N, C-alpha and C positions, 0 to 999 in steps of 0.2 A: 323540199323546201329547204332552200341554203338559207343557213344562219347568216343572220344580219353582222356585219363588219363589226357593231357594238357589241353582239352577243360574243364574238369570237374574241375581242378585245378583255370582256370581261374574265372569260374563261383562262385565258392565260395569264390576267393578271392573280386571279385566284390560285391558281396553281404556283405562280411565282410565291406567293405572301404564305402559302402554306410549306413550300420549300424550304425556304428564308424561317420559318417558325420550326422545322425539323433541326435537330441538333446532333453534330456529330458525335456531342460528347455530354454528359450531366453528373450532377452531382447527386450521390445517393448516401442513405443514412438507413441506419439500422441501432435498434436499441435494447441492451441487455437489460431484464428488468427484473429485480429483486419482487418476487412476488407476495405480497399480502394475502395471506390465507385465511381460509375460514377460521373462525378459531371455534367449531363445533362442529362433528362429523353429523348430526342431527339434521332433519329435514330442517329448514327454516321458509319463514313467509317471502313473497316476493319483493317486500320493501325492504326487508334486511338480507336480500340476496343483492337488491339495486344497490345498496351503501358502501357494501363491500366491493360491487364491481366500481363504484365512483371512486373509491378511494383508491385501486388500482389505475383509473384512469385520471385521476389526479396525475400523478406522475408521468403517466404514459404523455397527458397534455403538455406538462412542461418539457418533456424532450421533443417532441414534435413542434410546439414553437421555438425550440432554439434551433434545430434542425432546421428549419425555414429559415429563420433569419440568418442562419450560415450558406445559404443559397440552394438546399437539399430539395430537388422535385419530387422525390417520393421516400418514403420512411417506412422500412418494416418493423413492428412489435412480435413479441416472441407467441407461440403455442402457451396455452394456459395462462397468456400472462394478464388476464381481466378478473379470471375467478380460482387460477388452482387445480389442484387436482386431488388422487385421494376422496372420488365420490361414488356413490351407489347410484342406480338409474333411477330410482326416487330422490335421493338427495340433492342431484345435478338440476333436477326439471325446474326449481324455481329460477335459476339462470340463464334459461333458454327463451330464444325470441324465435317467432317466425320471421324467416330470411326469406324474400319474395327472390324469384328471378331475375338478374339484372336486366333482364330485356322491357319490363315494366317500366324502365326511364324514371326512376325515381329519386327524388333528393330530400331523403328524411329531415334533414336541417329545417328544410322550409314546408315540409309537408307531413309532419311526424305521424299522424294519426291514419294514415292512408291503410296501412295494410294491420291495423291494431295498435295493442301497447309494442312500442319497442324503443325506449328510453335510450339503450346502450348503443342501438343504431343511428338514432337523432345526434345524439352527442358524439360520435366518431364521423358522422358527415358533418357536423358542424366545425371540429376540430381542423378537417380537412378545406373548409370551406373558408374557415377564418384566417386560414395561414394560408391559404393556396399552394395545397402539397397533397402529394396522393398518400394515402393511408392505408396501409396493411394491420389488418387485427387478424386475433382467432377467437371466435367467439363460438357459440353454441346456439343450433339450429332445431327447431320441433315443427312437425310435420303429420295432422292427423291422418289417419285411414282406418278402414274399417273391415268386415268382415269379408266384404269381397274382395280382398285383398289376401290371399292365401298367407302371406309371408307379414301380414299386420302383427306387431307383438300383441300381447294378452292387453296390452294398458290401453292400445289404441292408438299409437303414434309411434312416428320415426323419431328417434334422435341421434344428431350427426354434428361431430367435430366439425367445425367450419372455418372459413379461410372468408373473410370478406376484404373487398378495395374499395373503399372511395375515392374520385378523383378531386383535380384540384376546385371544382364547385361543389362536391360533397354528393353528388350522382354515386350511386351504386355500380360499379362496372364489372365485378365478377364475384362469384360465389363460389366457392370449391369445397365438398364434402370429401374429409379425408377416407382414402380408400384401404391403405394397410395399417391394420389398428396394433397398436401396440399392448400385447398382453392384457392387462388386467382393464385395458381402455373398453374392450367388448362387453364388460361388466355394465356399461352406461351408455355406450353408443352404438348406434346400428353402422353395418354395414353399409355403403350405396349398393343396389341392385347392379349398377355397371361402374368399372371406371371414369370417373369424369376429367375428361382433359379439356381443362380450361385457360384461353390465352384473351389477351387483350391489346391493343395499338394503344398508342403515347406518342407525341411529338418526338419522344427520346428513346423510342424500338418498341418491338414486339416484346410483351411479358409474358411468362406462364406462372404458375402458382401450384404447389402441392406442399404438405405440413411430414415434418421429421421422418417417421419411419419409411415414408414412401419414397425416400431416396435410396433405397437398396433395393429397388423393383424397377422392373421395364416398366411397367403402368402404374402412376401415369408418367414417372421419371423420364424415362427414354423417350418414349412417343413425342413429349413436348419437345425435347432437342432434337431427335433424330429424324423426325419424321414432320412434325409442325414449326421448326427451326425458329424455336424463339430465340431472342437476343438474351436474356434476362432471366432468371427464375426467381421468385419471390419464395422464401422458405423461414414462414413461422416455425421452432422446434423447441421442445423441451428435451434436450439431450443430455444424458447419461454418460459421462467420458467412460471409456473403458481402452486405457492404453493396452498395448502398444500402438494399434492400428485405428482405434475407432474414438480416438478423443476428436473433439467438436470441429477442432480448428484445421488437425492435419486432413482428418478425411474430406470436410466440406471444402476445403482447397484444392486436395488433390480431385476430388470430383467434376470442380469447375475446369481445372486444367485438364481432364481427361476427357470431358464432354466438348470442350471449344464453347463455354457460354459462362456469363456473368452469373453469379451466385450471392443473393443478398440474403445472409444466414442469421437470423436473431433467434439467440436463446435464453430462456431462464436461468437467472442466476439463484443457484442454492446449493453451497458446500455441502449441506447434509447429503443432498442426493446426488453430490458429486455433478450438478449444471454449472457450468460455465463454458463459455469458448460461441463468441458470436463474430464474424466477419463479414467485410466487402472484398468477394473475390472475383479475379479476371481468371481469364486463360493462360497469362503469363504471369501469376502468380496472387497472391494476396496484396490489395491494396491498403485495407486496415483489416486489423485483428485486436480481440481481445480473450485473454484467458487468466483468470484471477481466483483460485481458490483458498486466498487469505483473508478474504473481507467479503461483506455481504453488500457491497454496494452496486447498484447501476451502473450502466455505463452506455453513453453515445457513442457511435462510431461514425465518421462522416469521409468521405473520400469521391473521388472523380473517375468515372468510368467511360469506356467507348459506347456509344449508342449501339453500334453494329461490329460486336467485336469480332465476328469472323472477316470484317472488310479491314482489319486494323492489318498493318504492316507488323505487329506483335506478335499477331494469332499465329501461334504452334502449327506446325504441317503436319499431314496427314501421317500415323504412324503405322507402320507394319510391323506387328508388337512383336513377332516369332521369330524376326528374319534375324538378327544378332545370334540370339542364342542357341538358335539351330546349326550355325556354324561351328559351334563350341564341340568337342568329341562327347559321346554318349557317356554315361554314368557309369564307372565302376563301382562296383559296392567296396565300401570300406569300412572294417570295423571300427572305425573310431565316430564314425556317424552314430548319433542315439535319438530317441524319440523324447518329446515334450509336450507340452500341453500350453496353447495361448488360446483364450477366452474359448474353453473345452473343445478346442479341435486338436487332433494330432500331429505335430509338425515332425517331419525330420530335420535334425541340425547336423552341422557340422563345426566342430570349435575350428576359430583361427590363430592358430599357435603361431605365427611368425608376424612380425612387424608389415610385411607386404606379401603380395602373393597374388595366385589366381585358384578359386576355389568352384567346384560345382558340386550340388545337391541334388536329388531327384526324388520325387514321390508321384506315380503313377505316370502318367503322361507329362507332367512338368518339370523341365530340367530348368534349374536357378545357376546362372554365372555371376561372379563376381570377382572384380579385378581391384585392388586396393592396396593404398599405402598409408601406413599410420605415420603420423607425425613422431611418434615415440610410443612403443609397446609398453602399457605397464601390467605390473606384476597384481595389482590389485582390482583389474577390471577384464572382465572376461567378454568376447563378442562370438556372433556365430553365425553363420549363413545358414537359412530354413526355409522349406518348402510347404506348402499345403496344398493338394488339388483335392477337393470333396464337399462336402453337403454339409455346412451349417445347421443345426439342430436345437438350437437353444432357444432363443428368443422369437425364432422364427425360421424357417426353411429357406435358404439361399444358397446357392453352388457358388464357391470360390476359389480362385488359384492365384497363392500369394508367394512370391519372393521376397524375404526380407533380409536386410542387413542389421542385427540388434542387439545391443548392450543386454548381458543379463545381469540381473538384479545384484546378482554377489558371483563371489569367484565359483560358487557350488554351481556343477552345470543343471543341478535338480531344479534351480531358480529362472534358469532361460524361458521366457515367455512371460513371466510373471512380471505387472505392472513395474517401470524405472521410469522415474520421472529424473534423473540426473545424470551428469556423466562428465569425465576429465579428459578422455580420449580423443584427442584431435586427429582428423587424417589429412594428408596433404591432398589423397584423391581417390575418387570410388567409382566404379562402374558395374551397375547393376541391370541384369537381362534374365527374360525367362522366354519357355517356348509356349505362349498361351493359346489357349484354344478360342480367345475371345478377343474382339477390336476394343471391349469396354474394360479398358486398364487405365488405374487410379494410380499418380504417382505421389509419394509422398518423403518428404526429408524433414526430422522431428531433430532438434536440438535440444541440449540440455537446459529443462526448465520449463520445457512443453513450447519451443520457439521454433516456428517456422524458420524459411530460408528462400525467401522468394528473391530470384534471381541468381541465386545461388548454383541452380543446378539447371539442367534440360534434358529432355528426352530426344535423342535422335531419330529420322525417317526408318531405322532400321530396328529400333524397340529398346533402346538402351538408354539406362537413365545414367546421366555422368555428372559429376561435379565441375561447374565452369573454371573454377579456380581451389584455390586452398578452403577448406572451408572454414567458416572466422569463428567458429563455437563447436564443443564438441558435440558429437555424435550419438544421439541415443537409439534412432532408427534410420533407415532407407529402404524405403518397401515400394513394389509396384503389387498394388491389389487390384487383381481383375474378378469382373464378375462374368460369369458364364451364364445368362439367363436361361437358355434355353435347355439348361441342365437339371433346374429347379425341380 
């Protein structure tokens, strides 16, 4: 049967409308929330639990309204942003809701009782619907089970750390159960039986979502970006900063650059727990970020992103990470090399004793090479080049290869690798490279005061990170953080 001319015109018109609706850019928002925590460690009633969650959602709703008024199409809020942390399995239970599979096609705002009591999902859905904005939040999911399931917990339920996404009509479009639980989380949440890889389409790109500690592992993070080719990753987190490489803003910005994807990272804000650092990151650098260890205020970030960053002229080229460093002469053991700890990992260091030069340091198969020129060699600050090639085993097990130029905490070499936030030494140039065994390498440059350096450095195709011009601020670290997933 030949389709009628009218039908053909209708199809063509519909496709034209959909194409017109699709955006080359969009405005995104993230909110760093100073979470209102429970006043007691004991189990509370469902009504008391909801009262606390409503207090947090009051704050989030204000940020959502402001973001929508400024044109944001989507907003990400933090992990633990609605009820906090430090629960047991029993005490967190009153805060949980049964979150259905998004395939049920549900708008909680207009049909709140369809899946039982769900006041949190209802309110989040209404926030999205009333403000015509996608809302991303982190809440807790509960699922009953029984003895027919050999893995069913003794209390007859699964409990999951869960991200939800509501579209601009308030419909539940994504649900993700966190797969890589962080340390004590396993005391009150369950691991999903299999890693979930969650994506959804919007008029402004293809999105994926995961939570906090997930970013350090292949599943689901690398699968989403490398295999499913999402454009933007949504990232609720409760990230405790660990200098010199794993403070939130530097690592998340580096991850977005290394993976060639947008990352919307929303952190909780609690200076006692060293939690701060949110950002809107693109493959070519941070579009907006926030780091504040001085006050307990929340903060809204808004910035424009490319909907399809891989198609953008600004998208960084593919990198052969070991090419440049492989041309450098092999390491010759030097009696001035020394060992030092960074976040419990044993690095090999060599000191930069001259105001300019080229140095190389090795550990196992990793050869790190640095060329540099300081604007002035100060006597009161010491810098080293460091290398680490091994399995990190503290808060989790993951294999890393790291090349780093870093400022020591003091002139005492035994402090090299200890957290340092400030510096006075400026560099005229630096070039850092390494013989990495992985293609997943994340480039970081951190200036004094935990400030990023968007637009001031680049990674060339042959795998060396260079300053594009004389850095504008004193340098704390320049790092290539390699993640070798196959060796975990």
